[in-house]
DSSP file (Angstrom, degrees, kcal/mol; ACC not computed):
  #  RESIDUE AA STRUCTURE BP1 BP2  ACC     N-H-->O    O-->H-N    N-H-->O    O-->H-N    TCO  KAPPA ALPHA  PHI   PSI    X-CA   Y-CA   Z-CA
    1    1 A M              0   0    0      0, 0.0     2,-0.3     0, 0.0     0, 0.0   0.000 360.0 360.0 360.0 120.6 -151.2  -11.7   32.1
    2    2 A S        -     0   0    0      2,-0.0     2,-0.6     1,-0.0     0, 0.0  -0.653 360.0-131.5 -91.3 150.6 -154.7  -12.6   31.2
    3    3 A F        -     0   0    0     -2,-0.3    -1,-0.0     2,-0.0     0, 0.0  -0.868  16.2-165.9-101.6 125.3 -156.0  -12.6   27.7
    4    4 A H        -     0   0    0     -2,-0.6    -2,-0.0    66,-0.0     0, 0.0  -0.944  21.0-133.6-104.0 109.8 -159.2  -10.8   26.9
    5    5 A P        -     0   0    0      0, 0.0    66,-0.7     0, 0.0     2,-0.5  -0.317  21.6-145.7 -57.4 140.1 -160.6  -11.7   23.6
    6    6 A M  E     -A   70   0A   0     64,-0.1     2,-0.5    65,-0.1    64,-0.2  -0.923  11.1-164.8-112.3 135.5 -161.7   -8.6   21.6
    7    7 A L  E     -A   69   0A   0     62,-2.7    62,-3.2    -2,-0.5     2,-0.5  -0.948   3.4-162.4-109.6 130.5 -164.7   -8.4   19.2
    8    8 A I  E     +A   68   0A   0     -2,-0.5    60,-0.2    60,-0.2    69,-0.0  -0.982  29.3 149.2-112.1 124.4 -165.0   -5.5   16.7
    9    9 A R  E     -A   67   0A   0     58,-2.0    58,-3.9    -2,-0.5     3,-0.1  -0.935  49.5 -75.0-144.9 161.8 -168.7   -5.3   15.4
   10   10 A P  E     -A   66   0A   0      0, 0.0    56,-0.2     0, 0.0     2,-0.1  -0.206  59.3 -90.2 -54.2 152.9 -171.0   -2.6   14.1
   11   11 A C        -     0   0    0     54,-1.9     5,-0.1    49,-0.1    55,-0.0  -0.438  43.9-133.4 -63.4 137.0 -172.6   -0.3   16.6
   12   12 A I    >   -     0   0    0     -2,-0.1     3,-1.9    -3,-0.1     4,-0.1  -0.849  26.8-100.9 -97.6 133.4 -176.0   -1.8   17.8
   13   13 A P  T 3  S+     0   0    0      0, 0.0    -1,-0.1     0, 0.0    48,-0.0  -0.201 108.9  31.5 -53.1 137.0 -178.9    0.4   17.9
   14   14 A G  T 3  S+     0   0    0     43,-0.1     3,-0.2    -3,-0.0     4,-0.1   0.310  95.4  90.6  95.5  -4.5 -179.6    1.6   21.4
   15   15 A E    <>  +     0   0    0     -3,-1.9     4,-1.7     1,-0.2     3,-0.3   0.259  50.8 106.2-106.8  20.2 -175.9    1.6   22.5
   16   16 A E  H  > S+     0   0    0      1,-0.2     4,-1.6     2,-0.2    -1,-0.2   0.872  78.2  51.1 -66.2 -37.0 -175.3    5.3   21.5
   17   17 A L  H  > S+     0   0    0      2,-0.2     4,-1.8    -3,-0.2    -1,-0.2   0.794 104.8  56.0 -70.4 -26.1 -175.3    6.5   25.1
   18   18 A I  H  > S+     0   0    0     -3,-0.3     4,-1.8     2,-0.2    -1,-0.2   0.882 107.9  49.7 -69.0 -37.8 -172.8    3.9   26.1
   19   19 A L  H  X S+     0   0    0     -4,-1.7     4,-2.7     2,-0.2    -2,-0.2   0.774 105.8  56.0 -71.6 -25.9 -170.6    5.2   23.4
   20   20 A L  H  X S+     0   0    0     -4,-1.6     4,-2.6     2,-0.2    -2,-0.2   0.925 109.4  47.1 -65.9 -42.0 -171.1    8.8   24.7
   21   21 A D  H  X S+     0   0    0     -4,-1.8     4,-2.6     2,-0.2    -2,-0.2   0.899 111.0  51.2 -61.2 -38.9 -169.8    7.6   28.1
   22   22 A L  H  X S+     0   0    0     -4,-1.8     4,-2.8     2,-0.2    71,-0.3   0.968 111.0  48.0 -63.2 -53.4 -166.9    5.9   26.4
   23   23 A F  H  X S+     0   0    0     -4,-2.7     4,-2.5     1,-0.2     5,-0.3   0.942 111.8  50.8 -47.0 -50.4 -166.1    9.3   24.5
   24   24 A R  H  X S+     0   0    0     -4,-2.6     4,-2.9     1,-0.2     5,-0.3   0.903 110.2  49.1 -64.9 -42.9 -166.4   11.1   27.8
   25   25 A S  H  X S+     0   0    0     -4,-2.6     4,-2.8     1,-0.2     5,-0.4   0.932 112.3  49.1 -58.1 -46.2 -163.9    8.6   29.5
   26   26 A S  H  X>S+     0   0    0     -4,-2.8     5,-1.8     3,-0.2     4,-1.8   0.889 118.3  37.2 -67.8 -40.3 -161.5    9.0   26.6
   27   27 A V  H  <5S+     0   0    0     -4,-2.5     5,-0.3    -5,-0.2    -2,-0.2   0.948 122.8  40.6 -72.3 -51.0 -161.5   12.8   26.7
   28   28 A R  H  <5S+     0   0    0     -4,-2.9    -2,-0.2    -5,-0.3    -3,-0.2   0.734 127.3  32.0 -72.5 -26.3 -161.7   13.3   30.3
   29   29 A G  H  <5S+     0   0    0     -4,-2.8    -3,-0.2    -5,-0.3    -2,-0.2   0.716 131.6  24.2-103.9 -18.5 -159.4   10.6   31.3
   30   30 A L  T ><5S+     0   0    0     -4,-1.8     3,-1.8    -5,-0.4    -3,-0.2   0.836 123.0  43.5-103.8 -56.0 -156.8   10.5   28.3
   31   31 A A  G >><S+     0   0    0     -5,-1.8     3,-1.7     1,-0.3     4,-1.4   0.571  93.5  81.4 -75.5  -5.4 -156.8   13.8   26.6
   32   32 A S  G 34 S+     0   0    0     -5,-0.3    -1,-0.3     1,-0.3    -2,-0.1   0.625  82.1  67.4 -70.5 -13.8 -156.8   15.6   29.9
   33   33 A R  G <4 S+     0   0    0     -3,-1.8    -1,-0.3     1,-0.1    -2,-0.2   0.665 113.7  28.6 -76.9 -17.6 -152.9   14.9   29.9
   34   34 A D  T <4 S+     0   0    0     -3,-1.7     2,-0.3    -4,-0.1    -2,-0.2   0.498 115.3  58.9-123.7  -8.6 -152.6   17.3   26.9
   35   35 A Y  S  < S-     0   0    0     -4,-1.4    -1,-0.1   117,-0.1   117,-0.1  -0.919  81.6-110.9-122.0 150.8 -155.4   19.9   27.2
   36   36 A R    >>  -     0   0    0     -2,-0.3     4,-2.6     1,-0.1     3,-0.5  -0.335  36.4-104.6 -68.5 155.6 -156.2   22.3   30.0
   37   37 A P  H 3> S+     0   0    0      0, 0.0     4,-2.2     0, 0.0     5,-0.1   0.815 122.5  55.3 -55.7 -35.2 -159.3   21.7   32.2
   38   38 A E  H 3> S+     0   0    0      2,-0.2     4,-2.2     1,-0.2     5,-0.2   0.896 110.4  47.8 -67.2 -43.0 -161.2   24.6   30.5
   39   39 A Q  H <> S+     0   0    0     -3,-0.5     4,-3.1     1,-0.2     5,-0.2   0.941 111.9  48.1 -62.9 -48.8 -160.4   22.8   27.1
   40   40 A I  H  X S+     0   0    0     -4,-2.6     4,-2.9     1,-0.2    -1,-0.2   0.897 110.4  53.0 -59.7 -38.6 -161.6   19.4   28.4
   41   41 A E  H  < S+     0   0    0     -4,-2.2    -1,-0.2    -5,-0.3    -2,-0.2   0.912 111.0  44.9 -69.4 -36.8 -164.7   21.0   29.8
   42   42 A A  H  < S+     0   0    0     -4,-2.2    -2,-0.2     1,-0.2    -1,-0.2   0.889 118.4  45.0 -72.2 -32.1 -165.7   22.6   26.4
   43   43 A W  H  < S+     0   0    0     -4,-3.1    -2,-0.2     1,-0.2    -1,-0.2   0.917 135.6  10.4 -75.5 -35.1 -164.9   19.4   24.6
   44   44 A S  S  < S-     0   0    0     -4,-2.9    -1,-0.2    -5,-0.2    -2,-0.1  -0.731  86.0-149.0-136.1  80.5 -166.7   17.1   27.0
   45   45 A P        -     0   0    0      0, 0.0    -4,-0.1     0, 0.0    -3,-0.1  -0.213  16.2-126.6 -59.3 149.4 -168.8   19.1   29.5
   46   46 A A  S    S+     0   0    0      1,-0.1     2,-0.6     2,-0.0    -4,-0.0   0.909 101.0  48.8 -54.9 -49.3 -169.3   17.8   33.0
   47   47 A V  S    S-     0   0    0      0, 0.0     2,-0.6     0, 0.0    -1,-0.1  -0.853  77.2-157.7-106.3 130.4 -173.0   18.1   32.7
   48   48 A V        -     0   0    0     -2,-0.6     2,-0.1    -4,-0.1    -2,-0.0  -0.926  13.6-144.3-112.2 121.6 -174.5   16.6   29.5
   49   49 A T     >  -     0   0    0     -2,-0.6     4,-2.1     1,-0.1     5,-0.1  -0.257  24.9-111.3 -79.2 163.1 -177.9   18.1   28.6
   50   50 A Q  H  > S+     0   0    0      2,-0.2     4,-1.8     1,-0.2     5,-0.2   0.860 121.4  54.7 -76.9 -29.2 -180.7   16.1   27.0
   51   51 A E  H  > S+     0   0    0      2,-0.2     4,-3.0     1,-0.2     3,-0.3   0.963 107.7  48.8 -56.7 -53.0 -180.2   18.2   23.8
   52   52 A M  H  > S+     0   0    0      1,-0.2     4,-2.6     2,-0.2    -2,-0.2   0.910 111.0  50.8 -56.7 -46.9 -176.5   17.2   23.8
   53   53 A R  H  X S+     0   0    0     -4,-2.1     4,-2.0     1,-0.2    -1,-0.2   0.814 111.0  48.7 -68.5 -31.6 -177.5   13.5   24.3
   54   54 A A  H  X S+     0   0    0     -4,-1.8     4,-2.4    -3,-0.3    -1,-0.2   0.913 110.9  48.5 -69.6 -42.8 -179.9   13.7   21.4
   55   55 A Q  H  X S+     0   0    0     -4,-3.0     4,-1.9     1,-0.2    -2,-0.2   0.953 112.3  50.0 -60.5 -45.2 -177.4   15.3   19.1
   56   56 A W  H  X S+     0   0    0     -4,-2.6     4,-2.6     1,-0.2     5,-0.2   0.937 108.9  51.0 -61.5 -48.4 -174.9   12.7   20.0
   57   57 A C  H  X S+     0   0    0     -4,-2.0     4,-2.3     1,-0.2    -1,-0.2   0.884 111.2  48.8 -57.6 -38.3 -177.4    9.8   19.4
   58   58 A E  H  X S+     0   0    0     -4,-2.4     4,-1.8     2,-0.2    -1,-0.2   0.866 109.9  52.5 -72.8 -28.5 -178.2   11.2   15.9
   59   59 A R  H  X S+     0   0    0     -4,-1.9     4,-2.1    -3,-0.2     5,-0.2   0.871 110.4  47.0 -69.8 -43.8 -174.4   11.5   15.1
   60   60 A I  H  X S+     0   0    0     -4,-2.6     4,-2.8     2,-0.2    -2,-0.2   0.919 111.1  50.8 -65.8 -41.9 -173.7    7.9   16.1
   61   61 A R  H  < S+     0   0    0     -4,-2.3    -2,-0.2    -5,-0.2    -1,-0.2   0.903 115.4  44.9 -66.5 -37.8 -176.6    6.6   14.1
   62   62 A S  H  < S+     0   0    0     -4,-1.8    -1,-0.2    -5,-0.2    -2,-0.2   0.848 117.2  41.2 -66.4 -37.4 -175.4    8.6   11.1
   63   63 A N  H  < S-     0   0    0     -4,-2.1    -2,-0.2    -5,-0.1    -3,-0.2   0.834  88.5-153.9 -84.0 -38.1 -171.8    7.8   11.3
   64   64 A Q     <  -     0   0    0     -4,-2.8    16,-0.2    -5,-0.2    -3,-0.1   0.976  19.9-164.8  64.4  58.7 -172.3    4.0   12.1
   65   65 A P        -     0   0    0      0, 0.0   -54,-1.9     0, 0.0     2,-0.3  -0.192  18.1-117.5 -70.9 158.3 -169.1    3.3   14.0
   66   66 A C  E     -AB  10  78A   0     12,-3.1    12,-2.2   -56,-0.2     2,-0.5  -0.764  29.0-141.8 -95.3 157.2 -167.6    0.0   14.7
   67   67 A V  E     -AB   9  77A   0    -58,-3.9   -58,-2.0    -2,-0.3     2,-0.5  -0.943   4.0-141.2-122.3 125.7 -167.2   -0.9   18.4
   68   68 A A  E     -AB   8  76A   0      8,-2.7     7,-3.5    -2,-0.5     8,-1.2  -0.774  23.0-164.9 -77.6 122.5 -164.4   -2.8   20.2
   69   69 A V  E     +AB   7  74A   0    -62,-3.2   -62,-2.7    -2,-0.5     2,-0.4  -0.948  13.0 175.0-117.0 132.7 -165.9   -5.0   22.7
   70   70 A V  E >  S-AB   6  73A   0      3,-2.5     3,-2.2    -2,-0.5   -64,-0.1  -0.997  74.9  -2.9-132.2 136.0 -163.8   -6.6   25.5
   71   71 A D  T 3  S-     0   0    0    -66,-0.7    -1,-0.1    -2,-0.4     3,-0.1   0.840 129.0 -60.3  44.8  46.5 -165.3   -8.7   28.3
   72   72 A R  T 3  S+     0   0    0      1,-0.2     2,-0.4    -3,-0.0    -1,-0.3   0.528 117.0 109.6  74.4   8.8 -168.8   -7.9   26.9
   73   73 A E  E <  S-B   70   0A   0     -3,-2.2    -3,-2.5     0, 0.0     2,-0.5  -0.915  79.0-108.3-119.4 140.9 -168.2   -4.1   27.4
   74   74 A A  E     +B   69   0A   0     -2,-0.4    -5,-0.2    -5,-0.2     3,-0.1  -0.584  39.4 173.9 -69.5 116.6 -167.7   -1.5   24.7
   75   75 A A  E     -     0   0A   0     -7,-3.5    17,-2.9    -2,-0.5     2,-0.3   0.700  60.2 -16.2-103.0 -25.6 -164.0   -0.5   25.0
   76   76 A G  E     -BC  68  91A   0     -8,-1.2    -8,-2.7    15,-0.3    -1,-0.4  -0.969  55.6-154.9-170.1 165.6 -163.5    1.9   21.9
   77   77 A F  E     +BC  67  90A   0     13,-2.5    13,-2.8    -2,-0.3     2,-0.3  -0.978  13.3 171.1-155.0 159.5 -165.3    2.8   18.7
   78   78 A A  E     -BC  66  89A   0    -12,-2.2   -12,-3.1    -2,-0.3     2,-0.4  -0.987   7.8-167.9-161.0 151.9 -164.2    4.3   15.5
   79   79 A E  E     - C   0  88A   0      9,-1.9     8,-0.9    -2,-0.3     9,-0.8  -0.987   9.7-153.4-155.3 148.5 -165.5    5.0   12.0
   80   80 A V  E     - C   0  86A   0     -2,-0.4     6,-0.2     6,-0.2     5,-0.1  -0.991  19.6-137.3-121.9 129.0 -164.3    6.0    8.5
   81   81 A Q    >   -     0   0    0      4,-2.6     3,-2.1    -2,-0.4   -18,-0.0  -0.330  31.4-105.1 -71.4 154.8 -166.5    7.8    6.1
   82   82 A P  T 3  S+     0   0    0      0, 0.0    -1,-0.1     0, 0.0    -2,-0.0   0.750 121.4  64.3 -61.0 -21.7 -166.6    6.8    2.4
   83   83 A S  T 3  S-     0   0    0      2,-0.1    36,-0.1    34,-0.1     3,-0.1   0.602 122.7-104.3 -72.0 -14.8 -164.4   10.0    1.8
   84   84 A G  S <  S+     0   0    0     -3,-2.1    37,-1.7     1,-0.3     2,-0.5   0.288  76.5 141.5 105.8  -1.2 -161.5    8.5    3.9
   85   85 A C  B     -d  121   0B   0     35,-0.2    -4,-2.6     1,-0.1     2,-0.9  -0.639  43.2-154.3 -83.4 122.9 -162.4   10.8    6.9
   86   86 A I  E     +C   80   0A   0     35,-2.7    37,-0.4    -2,-0.5    -6,-0.2  -0.855  23.1 173.8 -85.5 104.9 -161.9    9.1   10.3
   87   87 A N  E     +     0   0A   0     -2,-0.9     2,-0.4    -8,-0.9    -1,-0.2   0.819  59.7  27.0 -89.6 -30.3 -164.4   11.3   12.2
   88   88 A Q  E     +C   79   0A   0     -9,-0.8    -9,-1.9    -3,-0.1    -1,-0.2  -0.990  59.2 160.8-134.8 140.6 -164.6    9.6   15.6
   89   89 A F  E     +C   78   0A   0     -2,-0.4     2,-0.4   -11,-0.2   -11,-0.2  -0.644  17.2 152.3-158.7  95.1 -161.9    7.5   17.1
   90   90 A F  E     -C   77   0A   0    -13,-2.8   -13,-2.5    -2,-0.2     2,-0.4  -0.964  24.7-167.2-139.3 149.3 -162.0    6.9   20.8
   91   91 A V  E     -C   76   0A   0     -2,-0.4   -15,-0.3   -15,-0.2     5,-0.1  -1.000  38.3-104.6-135.0 130.2 -160.8    4.3   23.5
   92   92 A A    >   -     0   0    0    -17,-2.9     3,-1.2    -2,-0.4     4,-0.1  -0.216  30.4-123.1 -56.2 140.8 -162.0    4.2   27.1
   93   93 A A  G >  S+     0   0    0    -71,-0.3     3,-1.2     1,-0.2    -1,-0.1   0.832 104.5  57.5 -57.1 -41.2 -159.4    5.5   29.4
   94   94 A P  G 3  S+     0   0    0      0, 0.0    -1,-0.2     0, 0.0    -2,-0.1   0.695 113.8  39.6 -70.7 -11.7 -159.2    2.4   31.7
   95   95 A V  G X  S+     0   0    0     -3,-1.2     3,-0.8   -20,-0.2     5,-0.4   0.149  83.2 130.9-118.5  15.7 -158.3    0.1   28.8
   96   96 A S  T <   +     0   0    0     -3,-1.2    -3,-0.0     1,-0.2    -4,-0.0  -0.328  68.2  30.7 -65.6 152.1 -156.0    2.4   26.9
   97   97 A G  T 3  S+     0   0    0      1,-0.0    -1,-0.2    -2,-0.0    -4,-0.0   0.698  88.2 107.2  73.4  20.7 -152.7    0.8   25.8
   98   98 A K  S <  S-     0   0    0     -3,-0.8    -2,-0.1     0, 0.0    -1,-0.0   0.398 100.0 -95.2-109.4  -1.2 -154.3   -2.6   25.6
   99   99 A G  S  > S+     0   0    0     -4,-0.1     4,-2.2     3,-0.0     5,-0.2   0.394  92.1 118.9  96.4   4.7 -154.3   -2.9   21.6
  100  100 A I  H  > S+     0   0    0     -5,-0.4     4,-2.5     1,-0.2     5,-0.2   0.902  75.7  45.5 -57.4 -45.2 -157.9   -1.6   21.2
  101  101 A A  H  > S+     0   0    0      2,-0.2     4,-2.1     1,-0.2     5,-0.2   0.867 113.9  51.1 -76.7 -32.3 -156.9    1.5   19.1
  102  102 A S  H  > S+     0   0    0      2,-0.2     4,-2.3     1,-0.2    -2,-0.2   0.952 111.6  47.3 -66.5 -42.0 -154.5   -0.7   17.0
  103  103 A A  H  X S+     0   0    0     -4,-2.2     4,-2.3     1,-0.2    -2,-0.2   0.917 114.3  47.5 -68.9 -40.1 -157.4   -3.2   16.4
  104  104 A L  H  X S+     0   0    0     -4,-2.5     4,-2.7    -5,-0.2    -1,-0.2   0.912 111.5  49.1 -63.4 -38.7 -159.8   -0.4   15.5
  105  105 A M  H  X S+     0   0    0     -4,-2.1     4,-3.0     1,-0.2    -2,-0.2   0.886 107.8  54.3 -76.7 -29.7 -157.4    1.3   13.2
  106  106 A A  H  X S+     0   0    0     -4,-2.3     4,-2.5    -5,-0.2    -1,-0.2   0.964 110.7  48.5 -61.1 -51.0 -156.7   -2.1   11.4
  107  107 A R  H  X S+     0   0    0     -4,-2.3     4,-2.6     2,-0.2    -2,-0.2   0.916 108.2  52.3 -52.8 -46.3 -160.5   -2.3   10.9
  108  108 A L  H  X S+     0   0    0     -4,-2.7     4,-3.2     1,-0.2     5,-0.2   0.934 110.4  49.1 -55.0 -50.4 -160.7    1.1    9.6
  109  109 A H  H  X S+     0   0    0     -4,-3.0     4,-2.4     1,-0.2    -1,-0.2   0.879 110.1  50.1 -53.8 -36.9 -158.0    0.3    7.1
  110  110 A G  H  X S+     0   0    0     -4,-2.5     4,-2.9     2,-0.2    -1,-0.2   0.930 110.9  49.0 -69.2 -43.9 -159.7   -2.8    6.0
  111  111 A V  H  X S+     0   0    0     -4,-2.6     4,-2.2     1,-0.2     6,-0.2   0.971 114.5  46.9 -56.7 -51.1 -163.1   -0.9    5.5
  112  112 A A  H  X>S+     0   0    0     -4,-3.2     5,-2.6     1,-0.2     4,-0.6   0.869 111.8  48.9 -67.0 -35.0 -161.3    1.8    3.4
  113  113 A S  H ><5S+     0   0    0     -4,-2.4     3,-1.0    -5,-0.2    -1,-0.2   0.909 110.2  53.4 -68.4 -41.7 -159.3   -0.8    1.3
  114  114 A A  H 3<5S+     0   0    0     -4,-2.9    -2,-0.2     1,-0.2    -1,-0.2   0.894 111.4  44.5 -52.4 -44.9 -162.6   -2.6    0.7
  115  115 A R  H 3<5S-     0   0    0     -4,-2.2    -1,-0.2    -5,-0.2    -2,-0.2   0.573 116.1-114.7 -79.4  -8.4 -164.2    0.6   -0.6
  116  116 A G  T <<5 +     0   0    0     -3,-1.0     2,-0.2    -4,-0.6    -3,-0.2   0.651  51.7 172.1  80.7  18.6 -161.2    1.5   -2.7
  117  117 A T      < -     0   0    0     -5,-2.6    -1,-0.2    -6,-0.2     3,-0.1  -0.445  20.6-162.2 -60.1 122.6 -160.4    4.6   -0.5
  118  118 A A        +     0   0    0     -2,-0.2    43,-2.1     1,-0.2    44,-1.2   0.786  67.9  27.1 -80.5 -23.7 -157.1    6.1   -1.6
  119  119 A R  E     - E   0 160B   0     41,-0.3    41,-0.2    42,-0.2     2,-0.2  -0.996  59.6-150.8-147.4 132.7 -156.4    8.3    1.5
  120  120 A L  E     + E   0 159B   0     39,-2.3    39,-1.9    -2,-0.3     2,-0.3  -0.646  24.7 168.8 -86.4 149.5 -157.3    8.4    5.1
  121  121 A F  E     +dE  85 158B   0    -37,-1.7   -35,-2.7    37,-0.2     2,-0.3  -0.955   4.0 164.7-161.3 155.0 -157.5   11.7    7.0
  122  122 A S  E     - E   0 157B   0     35,-1.9    35,-2.4    -2,-0.3     2,-0.8  -0.982  43.6-108.3-163.2 155.7 -158.7   13.0   10.3
  123  123 A H  E     - E   0 156B   0    -37,-0.4     2,-0.4    -2,-0.3    33,-0.3  -0.849  48.6-159.1 -84.6 109.9 -158.6   15.8   12.6
  124  124 A V  E     - E   0 155B   0     31,-3.9    31,-1.9    -2,-0.8     5,-0.1  -0.810  10.3-130.3-109.1 129.5 -156.4   14.4   15.4
  125  125 A S  E  >  - E   0 154B   0     -2,-0.4     4,-1.7    29,-0.2     3,-0.3  -0.274  30.5-108.7 -65.7 159.4 -156.1   15.5   18.9
  126  126 A L  T  4 S+     0   0    0     27,-0.8     3,-0.3     1,-0.2    -1,-0.1   0.909 120.3  56.7 -51.4 -42.7 -152.7   16.1   20.5
  127  127 A T  T  4 S+     0   0    0      1,-0.2     4,-0.4     2,-0.1    -1,-0.2   0.899 113.0  37.2 -52.3 -50.2 -153.3   13.0   22.6
  128  128 A A  T  > S+     0   0    0     -3,-0.3     4,-2.6     1,-0.2     5,-0.2   0.557  91.2  91.5 -94.4  -6.5 -153.8   10.7   19.5
  129  129 A Q  H  X S+     0   0    0     -4,-1.7     4,-2.2    -3,-0.3     5,-0.2   0.942  86.0  50.3 -51.6 -47.8 -151.2   12.3   17.2
  130  130 A P  H  > S+     0   0    0      0, 0.0     4,-2.2     0, 0.0    -1,-0.2   0.904 111.4  49.3 -57.3 -41.2 -148.4   10.0   18.3
  131  131 A F  H  > S+     0   0    0     -4,-0.4     4,-0.7     1,-0.2    -2,-0.2   0.947 112.8  45.5 -64.1 -45.7 -150.6    6.9   17.7
  132  132 A F  H  <>S+     0   0    0     -4,-2.6     5,-2.2     1,-0.2    -1,-0.2   0.780 110.7  55.2 -74.3 -20.0 -151.7    8.0   14.3
  133  133 A A  H ><5S+     0   0    0     -4,-2.2     3,-2.1    -5,-0.2    -1,-0.2   0.901 104.4  54.3 -68.6 -42.7 -147.9    8.9   13.4
  134  134 A R  H 3<5S+     0   0    0     -4,-2.2    -1,-0.2     1,-0.3    -2,-0.2   0.666 104.4  55.5 -73.5 -11.4 -146.8    5.5   14.3
  135  135 A R  T 3<5S-     0   0    0     -4,-0.7    -1,-0.3    -3,-0.2    -2,-0.2   0.116 129.6 -91.9-104.2  20.9 -149.4    4.1   11.9
  136  136 A G  T < 5S+     0   0    0     -3,-2.1    24,-0.3     1,-0.3    34,-0.3   0.510  80.8 134.2  95.1   6.2 -148.0    6.1    9.0
  137  137 A F      < -     0   0    0     -5,-2.2     2,-0.3    -6,-0.1    -1,-0.3  -0.648  36.8-158.3 -82.9 150.8 -150.1    9.3    9.1
  138  138 A G  E     -F  158   0B   0     20,-2.3    20,-1.9    -2,-0.2     2,-0.5  -0.891  22.3-107.0-125.8 155.8 -148.3   12.5    8.7
  139  139 A V  E     +F  157   0B   0     -2,-0.3    18,-0.3    18,-0.2     3,-0.1  -0.647  36.1 168.1 -78.1 126.9 -149.4   16.1    9.8
  140  140 A V  E     +     0   0B   0     16,-3.3     2,-0.3    -2,-0.5    17,-0.2   0.644  68.0  15.2-113.4 -16.9 -150.4   18.3    6.9
  141  141 A E  E     -F  156   0B   0     15,-1.2    15,-2.8     2,-0.0    -1,-0.4  -0.922  61.5-141.0-157.8 131.0 -152.0   21.2    8.9
  142  142 A E  E     -F  155   0B   0     -2,-0.3     2,-0.3    13,-0.2    13,-0.2  -0.772  31.6-167.8 -81.5 141.4 -152.0   22.5   12.5
  143  143 A R  E     -F  154   0B   0     11,-3.3    11,-2.4    -2,-0.3    -2,-0.0  -0.927  29.8-160.5-134.7 157.4 -155.4   23.8   13.6
  144  144 A L        -     0   0    0     -2,-0.3     9,-0.2     9,-0.2    11,-0.0  -0.568  24.1-177.1-132.1  66.4 -157.1   25.7   16.4
  145  145 A P        -     0   0    0      0, 0.0     7,-3.2     0, 0.0     2,-0.5  -0.372  23.3-129.8 -65.9 152.3 -160.9   24.9   16.2
  146  146 A V  E     -G  151   0C   0      5,-0.2     2,-0.5     3,-0.0     5,-0.3  -0.900  23.1-173.0-106.0 125.0 -163.0   26.6   18.7
  147  147 A V  E >  S-G  150   0C   0      3,-3.1     3,-1.5    -2,-0.5  -104,-0.1  -0.961  76.2 -18.5-121.3 115.9 -165.5   24.5   20.8
  148  148 A R  T 3  S-     0   0    0     -2,-0.5    -1,-0.2     1,-0.3     3,-0.1   0.957 132.0 -51.0  51.3  52.0 -168.0   26.2   23.0
  149  149 A G  T 3  S+     0   0    0      1,-0.1     2,-0.4    -3,-0.1    -1,-0.3   0.498 117.6 110.1  58.4  13.3 -165.7   29.3   22.7
  150  150 A V  E <   -G  147   0C   0     -3,-1.5    -3,-3.1  -111,-0.1     2,-0.3  -0.963  67.1-124.1-119.0 133.3 -162.6   27.6   23.6
  151  151 A S  E     -G  146   0C   0     -2,-0.4     2,-0.5    -5,-0.3    -5,-0.2  -0.528  23.2-170.3 -76.5 130.4 -159.6   26.8   21.2
  152  152 A L        -     0   0    0     -7,-3.2     2,-0.2    -2,-0.3  -117,-0.1  -0.934  18.6-136.7-127.8 110.0 -158.5   23.2   21.0
  153  153 A R        +     0   0    0     -2,-0.5   -27,-0.8    -9,-0.2     2,-0.3  -0.371  39.9 144.3 -68.6 134.2 -155.4   22.6   19.3
  154  154 A N  E     -EF 125 143B   0    -11,-2.4   -11,-3.3   -29,-0.2     2,-0.4  -0.868  33.9-126.5-149.8-178.2 -155.4   19.5   16.8
  155  155 A A  E     -EF 124 142B   0    -31,-1.9   -31,-3.9    -2,-0.3     2,-0.5  -0.998  15.9-122.3-138.7 142.0 -153.9   18.5   13.4
  156  156 A V  E     -EF 123 141B   0    -15,-2.8   -16,-3.3    -2,-0.4   -15,-1.2  -0.757  36.7-172.4 -74.7 130.3 -155.1   17.2   10.1
  157  157 A M  E     -EF 122 139B   0    -35,-2.4   -35,-1.9    -2,-0.5     2,-0.3  -0.940   2.2-171.7-123.5 142.7 -153.2   14.0    9.5
  158  158 A T  E     -EF 121 138B   0    -20,-1.9   -20,-2.3    -2,-0.3     2,-0.3  -0.913  12.4-165.9-137.0 162.8 -153.3   12.0    6.3
  159  159 A K  E     -E  120   0B   0    -39,-1.9   -39,-2.3    -2,-0.3     2,-0.8  -0.938  19.0-138.1-145.7 128.1 -152.2    8.7    5.0
  160  160 A D  E  >  -E  119   0B   0     10,-0.9     4,-2.0    -2,-0.3   -41,-0.3  -0.793  15.5-169.9 -80.6 108.3 -152.0    7.6    1.4
  161  161 A L  H  > S+     0   0    0    -43,-2.1     4,-2.2    -2,-0.8   -42,-0.2   0.827  83.4  55.7 -73.4 -29.8 -153.3    4.1    1.2
  162  162 A V  H  > S+     0   0    0    -44,-1.2     4,-1.2     2,-0.2     6,-0.2   0.940 113.0  41.1 -65.4 -47.7 -152.3    3.5   -2.3
  163  163 A T  H >4>S+     0   0    0    -45,-0.3     5,-2.1     1,-0.2     3,-1.1   0.974 115.5  53.0 -65.3 -52.1 -148.5    4.4   -1.6
  164  164 A A  H ><5S+     0   0    0     -4,-2.0     3,-1.4     1,-0.3    -2,-0.2   0.872 104.8  54.3 -57.3 -37.1 -148.7    2.5    1.7
  165  165 A A  H 3<5S+     0   0    0     -4,-2.2    -1,-0.3     1,-0.3    -2,-0.2   0.859 106.3  53.0 -65.1 -29.8 -150.0   -0.7   -0.1
  166  166 A R  T <<5S-     0   0    0     -4,-1.2    -1,-0.3    -3,-1.1    -2,-0.2   0.435 125.0-105.2 -83.8   4.2 -147.0   -0.5   -2.4
  167  167 A G  T < 5S+     0   0    0     -3,-1.4     2,-0.2    -4,-0.4    -3,-0.2   0.531  85.2 117.2  87.7  10.0 -144.7   -0.4    0.7
  168  168 A E      < -     0   0    0     -5,-2.1     2,-0.4    -6,-0.2    -1,-0.4  -0.626  52.6-142.9-100.3 169.9 -143.9    3.3    0.3
  169  169 A W        +     0   0    0     -2,-0.2     2,-0.3    -3,-0.1    -8,-0.1  -0.994  27.5 150.7-133.4 138.2 -144.8    6.0    2.8
  170  170 A T        -     0   0    0     -2,-0.4   -10,-0.9   -34,-0.3    -6,-0.1  -0.978  37.7-142.4-152.8 159.7 -145.9    9.5    2.4
  171  171 A S              0   0    0     -2,-0.3   -33,-0.2   -12,-0.2   -13,-0.2   0.179 360.0 360.0-108.8  14.7 -148.1   11.9    4.5
  172  172 A R              0   0    0    -12,-0.1    -1,-0.2   -35,-0.1   -13,-0.1   0.428 360.0 360.0-121.4 360.0 -149.8   13.5    1.5
């Protein structure tokens, strides 16, 4: 087994479309285990228009995610807003299961702690729910958001950082 060092750093201007490809890899390669083809197509269409690219780039610039880099390639990205909302959290399909998500989650916890954030929350896909649950998040609401006319089941999951810091666990 070879060791590939990982670097987690802020997103660099100009790599927004690299993160779009990474997002598409995650949705089309990993979430496809838990969602039907028409749901995957609604979430991450096979054809990406110029308008979709522009909207994506603006979202990345606004959210300012951190990027996990392995072998000089972006392998995952995630961000946590000052409110505690984890708005984006994706790992490329070919490198899933290699500790990238765990490293990103640890980084988000560190960022939230440094800000004094009391609670993390996210709208979590079926695919990511077991990962979030193993990190102390609990489901507080099942949801059926509609994306491009198609329902995609997910859940609001939360983690109380104040309670977790004291060694207790709660999902509220």
